[in-house]
N, C-alpha and C positions, 0 to 999 in steps of 0.2 A: 423704745428702750430709754430709760433714764441715763443721763451722762455722768451721774455720780453714784458711786458704790461705797457705802460705809463699811469700813474694815475694822472689826472689833477684836482687839487682842484679849483673849479670854483670861489668861493668867494675870495680866496687868489689871484688868477690871475686877477680877475676883480677889486681888490682893487686899482689898478693903476688908475682906472677911477673915484675913489672917489664916489661922489653922482650924477655924470653926467649920467642921464639915457640913453642919446643918445650914449655916448661912451660905456656904459655897454652893451647896445643892440648890437652895431656894433662889439664889440670885441667878445662877445659870438657868434654872427652870424658867424664870421670868424672861431672861434675855432670849432664850430659845423660842418661847411662846410669841414674843414680839416679832422675832425673826420670821416665824412661820406665817404670821398674819401679813406683815408688810411685804413679804416675798411672794404672796399668792399669785399676783398677776404678772409681776416682773421682778427681777433681782434688785434689791435695795440694800440688804444687810448681809455681810459675809463675816464668818467667825474664823479667826486664826486660832485653832485649838491644838492640832497636831501637825506633824511634819508634812503629811500628804496634802493638807489644806493649802499650804503655800505652793506646792507643786501644781495642784489643779487650778488654782487662781492664775498662776503664770501661764499655764497652757490656754486657759479660756480667754486670756487677754492678748494672745498672739495675733499678729496680723491675719485677718481673714476669719477669726473666731468671733463668737457673738459678744464678747465683752471687750473687744478691741476698741481702744480710744476712751474707755470709761475712766473717769478720774476717781482715784481712791481718796477717801476722807477718813483719817484714823479716828478711832474711839479707843483711848488708852486708859481711861479711869472711869469710875462709876458716875462722877459728877457730869462728865461729858455725855455718858449714856443717857442720863436723865435730862440733860439739856436738849439732846436731839429728840428723845422719845417720851419725855414727860407728858406733853400734851396728848400724845397718842394713847399713853397708858391711862390717863384720866378719862378720855373719851370711851375707851374700851370698857373700863370698870373691871372689877375683880370677881373671881369665883373662888371663894374660900373653901379649902378642903381640910378634912379632919384627920389629923395624925392618928387618932384612935381607931379610925377605919381607913387604912392606907389605900384601899381601892378607890376612895373618893378623889385621890390625885388623878387617877386615870379617868374617872368620870369628869372631873374638871377640865382635863385635856380634851376630851371629846367635846365638851361644851365650848371650849375655846375655838375649836375648828368650826363649830356650827353657828354659835351665837356671838363670837368675837370677844368674849370675856377672857381675862388673863388668870390662869390658875396660880394661887398663892396659898401657902400653908397658913392656917389660923394659928398665930403665935403672938401673944400679947407682950412678950419681953421687949424691953426698950430697944435692944439691939437687933431685933428681928427684921427680916426683909419686909414683912407687912408694915411695920412701923416706919421703916425707911421710905416705902412707897407713899404712905400717908403724909409724911413730912414733905416729900419731894413733889407730890402730884395732887394730893387730896382726892385720889381716885375713889369713887363710890363702890360699895359692894353691890353687885347685881345678882349674884347667886351665892347662897350660903348653904353649904353642905355639912356644917358643924352640928353634931348631935342629931342629924336627920335620920340616920339609919341605926336601928337597934336590934334587928333580927327578931322582933316580937310584934304581935298584933297585925296591923295592916302596913303595907309599904306606903309611905306618904304620897299623896297626890294622885295615885293611880288606882286606889280601891282594890288592890290585890292582896290576898293574905301573904304575910311574911313567909319567906322560904325557911326561916329559922336561922338565917345567917345575915348579919349586918353587911358583910362583904358582898354576898350574892344579891341581897336586896338593892344595894347601890347600883349594880350592873343591870338588874331588872328594871329599876327606875329609869336608868339611862336608856335602856332599850325603848321604853315607852316614850320618853321625852325627845330622843334625838335620832334613833336609828334611821327613820325614814328621811332624814335630812343629811345623812352622811353619805359618803362615797359607796355606791353599791358593789364596787369591785375591789375594795381595799379594807382590810382590818389590821389593827396593830395589837400584837400580843407582846406586851412589854411589862417588865417588872414594875410593880406598884411602888408606893413610897415606904415599903417596909424598911426598917432599920437593919443594918448589918451587925448590930449588937442587940441582943435580946433585952438588955437592961436600960438602954437609952437610945435616943435618935443618933445615928452615926452613919455617915456616907463617905467612906474613904476612897471610892472609885467611881467617879461620875460617869466615865465611859461605859463601864460594865453595869451601871444602873440605868443605862439607856437614855440619860437626860439629853445629850446632844441630838438624839434621833427625833425628838418630838416636833422639830420644826416641820418635817415632812408630813407627820401625822396631822398637824394642825393645818398646814397649807392645803393638804388634799382632803381634809374633812373626814378623817378616818375614825371609826369606832375603836376605842382602846380598852383592852381588858387584860387581866392576869388571873387565871384560874387553873386548878389542877385538872389534868385529863384522866385521872384515875378515880374509879368509883368503888374501889375495894379497900380504901383506907381514908381516914380523916386527914385533911390537909394540915400541914404543920402550922399554918398561919391562921387557922380557924377550926380548932379541934372540937369545938362544941356544936358545930352544925350537924344536921342529920346526915348520915352517911350517903354520899353520892350527890350532894347538893351542888358542889363545884362543877362536877362533870355535867349534871343536868342543865345547869345554867349556861355552860359553854355550848352545849348542844342546842339550846334555845337560841343563843346568839347566832350560831352557824346556820341553823335552819331558817331563821328569819332573814338572814342575809342571802341565803340560797334562794328563798322565795322571791326576793326582789329582782333576781336575774332570771327567774323562771327556769333555772337549771341550764341556761344557754351560754353562760360565761364562766370561766374559771376566775376564782376570787383569790387575790394575793393576800397572804397573811405575813406581815413584816414582823419578824421576831423568832424566838426560839424558847423552848421550855427553860425557865430560869434556874437550872440545876445548881448554879453557884450559891443560891440562897434558899431554894424551896423544892419540895416535892420529890427528893431523891435521898439516897443513902449518904450523900455528901453532907457533912456537918450533922449527920443523924436526923435529917429533916424528912425522912420517908423510908419506906422499905424497898423501893425499886432503885436499881442502879441507873447511872446517867444515860447510857445508850438505850436500854429498854424504855426509859422515860421519853427519850427523843422519838423512838419508834411509835410509842403509844400516842403521843400528841400528833404525830404525822398521820397515823391511822385515822384518828378522830376527824381531823380537818379534811383529809382526803375523801372521807365518806360524805362530805358536803361540797364537793367540787372546789376544793381549795388547794393552793400550792403555797410553799413558803419562800420568802426572801429571808433566809435563815440566819439572821444576825445572832451568832452564838457567843457564849462567854469566851473571854480572852481578847476579842476585838469586837465587842458588841457595838461600840460607839461609832456613829457616823454623823458628823456635822455637815451642814450646808446642802443637804439634798433638796431643800426648797429652792436653792439656786441652781444646782446641777440639773434638776428636772426640766428647766427651761431650755437647756442646751439643744439646739436643733440637729437632729440626725439626718443623714442622707436617706433617700427613699429605700435604697438597697446598697449592700456592701458585697464586695467580691472577696472570697476567701483565698487562701494560698493554694497553689496547685502543686501536686507532687512532681518530682523530677521525672522527665520522660525516659522511657527506655529501660526501666527497672524490670527484671525478669525473675520470677520465682525460682529459687534454688532449694530443692528438698534436703540438701545437705546442711542448710543453715538453720539456726534457731532464731526466730524473729521476736523482737521485743517492741512493745508500745507502752509508753507511759501515759496514763491518765493523770494529768497535772491538775490537781485540785487542792482543797475543796473550795470552789468558788461559786457556791450557791447562795452567798450572802453579799449584799451590796457593801456592807461595812468591811468585811475581809477583803473583797476584791478591790475596793477603792484604795485601801491602804497598801496592798501588795503589788499592784501593777507598777507603780513608780519604783518600788524597790527592785523588782526583777528587771525592769528596763535598764537599770544601772549596773546589772551584773555583767562582768566582762565576757562571760561565756554565753550570753544570750545569742542564739542563732548558730552556735557551734554544732548543735545536734537538732534533728527534727523532734519537736515536742508538741503534744496535743494539749493545748491549754483549754480547760473545760470551764469557761465562764458562762454560767447559765444566762441565756439571752434575755429572759424576762427582767433581769437586773437593769437592762437598758431603760426601763421606765423611771428608775430612781437615780441612776448614775450614767446617763447617756454619754457624757463626755468621755468616760473611760472606754467605751466601745469605739468611739470615733478615734481615740488615741491609739488603741492597739492595732486597729486596721491600718492606720496611717503610719505608725512608727515602729512596731515590732518587725522582725526580719521575715524574709521569705521562708525561713525554716521554722516559723512559729505558726501553727495551725490552730484555728479556733473552732471548737465544737461544744456541745452542751454537756453540762455536768449532771448532777443528781437528778435523775428522772426526766430531764429535758428542760423545758422552759418553766422551771420552778420545781422545787423539791417537794415531791409527794410520794405516796405509796400507790402505784398504779392498780394493784389488785383491788383496792378499796373503791375503785370506780365501777366495778362490776357487781351486779346482784348475785347472790345476796350480799348486801353491803353491811358488814359489821359496823355497828354504831349508828346506822340510819337504815330506813326502809325505802330509800329513794330509788328511782329508776336509774338505769345505767348513765354514767357520766362520760363514757368512752368517746362519744362523738364530740362532746364539748372539749374534752382533753385533746383530741386529735386536731380539731380546728384551731385551738389555742396554740399548739406547737407548730402547726403548719405556717402560721403567720410569722412567728419569730425565726423559724428555720429558713423560710424563704427570704426574709429581710436580711439575714446575716449569712446566707449561703452556707448553711450547716447541713450535714448529712449523717451525723453520728451522735449517739448518746454515749458518753464515756462511762457512765455508771448508773444503772437502774437500781434503785434501792427499794426493795419490797419488804423490808423488815423480816418477819418470820415466814412470809409467804413465798411461794414459787412464782417465777415469771413464766407463765404458761403460754401455750400456743396462741390462744385468743389475744392475750396482751401483745405478744410478739407481732401478730398480724396487724394490729392497730398501730403499734409503734413503727413498724416498717413503712407505714404510709407517709411518715415524715423523716424518720431516721433511715433513709433509704439504703445506706451502705452497711449499717450495723449498729451494735450496741454492746457494751460490756455490762455485766450485772453481778450481783452479790450471791449468786447461786453457786458458791464455791464447790468445785468437784463435779458439777453438771457437765455433760458433754456439750461441745459446740454444735449449734444448730443453724441451718439456713432456712429462713422462713420468708416466703415471698421475695426472695432475692437478697435479703439482708442477713448478715451474719450476727448471731447472738452468742457471745462467748463469756464465760465466767472469768472473773479476775483470778489471778494466781496468788497475789499477795498484796497487802496494804502496808505502806511505809509512811508513818506519821512524822510530824516535824521533829519530835523528840529523838527520832532515830539518827538525826544528823549529829548527835552527840557522840555516836559511835563512828569509827572510821569506815570509809567506803569498803575496805577489805572485810571488815567484820560484817557489814550489812550484806555484802555479796555472799557470804557463807549462809546467812539466814535466807536470802533469796533462793540460793541453790537448794536449800533444804525443802523449800516450798515447791520448787520445780521438780525435785525428785519424788515428791508425793503425788505428782500427776502421772498419768499413764506415759509409758516410755516413748510412745509415738507422738506425744503432744509437742509440737515444734513452734507453737505460738503462745506467748506469755504476755498478758496484759497486767501491768503493775499499777496499782493506785498509789500515788504519792500525795501528801497533804502538806502544803506550804513549804515545799522543797525548792531550793534554788536551782537555776540552770547549771551552775557550777557543780553542785552535788550530783545532779543527774549524770553529768559527764563523768565524774569520778566513779560513780557506781558502775556505769557501763564498762569503763576501763578495768575496774576491779573484777567484774564478771569475766571479762576476756582473759585476764591474767589467771584467774582461779581455774577456769575450765576452757582452755583454748580449743579443745577438740569439739566443743559445742558450736563453734562458729557463730557466735552471737552477732546479730545485726540489728541495730536500732533504726526503725524506719518511720516514715510519716504515717498518719492514721489511714489515709486512703489506700496507700500501698499495703499496709498491714492487713486491712480487711479484704482487699482484693486478693492478696496472696492466700489468706486463710480460706477464702471461699474456693479458690482454685484447688488448694490442698484437700479441703473437705470433699469436694466433688470427685477427687481422685482417690478418696479413701485413705489419705495420708496423715490426717490429723484427727485427734480426739475431739 
């Protein structure tokens, strides 16, 4: 381990760009690419970008942690950055990408991970980052993607007929040039270099443009892409392509990656459909709403044995994963245990909160420090559903929660287990692919993470438009041995191979906190009343909700309906009681 860690203050370094969003985007893109390469073997460069970055750096430098004793060396202006890394940038050389084909930025990022070049926008303006690099380092161009892809004739270098899309040709070229040298278990689905203004290059939100995330993609040699998962409309960013070309290209990427693992490994896709800019009704960029678009993309990747690390809009950005991923985890962790002696009372109405959605490393890394500082953390039993596969990218966060959260905080898996997918698409006939069953691969994948983190429950199985049927339940019960919640709202509770499968009663999103707890209690009671009268177990999904507000909601429910005898319990007790009641015929 090096005894020096460079600590780069992002805002101070980017201040040279003033308010020019293009320059800010391009300089941060360069910094992040350098970071991904120099951090591949061990930590060397850490970015101070958002509040949680300071929190995690302090934690990793504590006595006994892997960065303890490391000396921090500040980088607070662009001249210092080039002083430290100018020679490295020169030796790497540049991969020029073409703003007229924004997909080439993702291709250049893939090339950066594989061949060590640094992705830079081709921009001949005197004030551009390209010209700054030339002045500071004299770095040569080693890959030129400018004017390379036209969507006509043959795709350069590979002798393949054009797909009819410059965008898709760029990815098909990258498949031929790089895929076999990328990480076979990792893909990055990340917004390309499209502008946030149709009339000019404009990047007002670097986090939600995924720029900080690319250090991990480069360090781990991921294949990077951005394509529409719909074949029934032309994509907003490439309306002249033949219908279905984006989807067909995506399926080719997924199938080629699937073949590399022989179907024996689950593949992680970091990212989320970029509805903030593309492919949905938002901004009139498509005919499909955001949630159906989310489910469609999930269906497609699930059909090829993939799960998501689902960095979604709002908190897409995650810096420093190329550092975090070196954090050493223990071989196994011991989860919290329920209080002994709790006895089922049929006169009570039991509540369990699925505390989510933590199926994304970016969301999870940012929210764990915030909730840790909540004065009501530990006041009530809460089932925190941090998807355990996120430990590949943010292992320090898992070490922190097991070490520092209270004995009243229980850790289980969120969306569909160890990675957000659509389990139905693992079983033949597999919509979107004709592949054999991926169920055994999925079970093996989950068993590893559930065993490591002492988990026994899935808080939320998301099957999109599909049912969670008995066969899926049997396989899920092999690792979620106590039970699972799912989105089959209104379905009866079932016991399958000893595990309880219960539909959620209601979802409460972050925006609901704008209402009072008493107002939300009335909404919750409305959903409870829509259930059969003998249903005495209610699993509520909450999304980015604080421990304090969970407490306020429980108190409001008790005030509103004291005769219901509401009791909030830990997940193990909840599922044990639900199983006992179901076996006695007392719950729906």
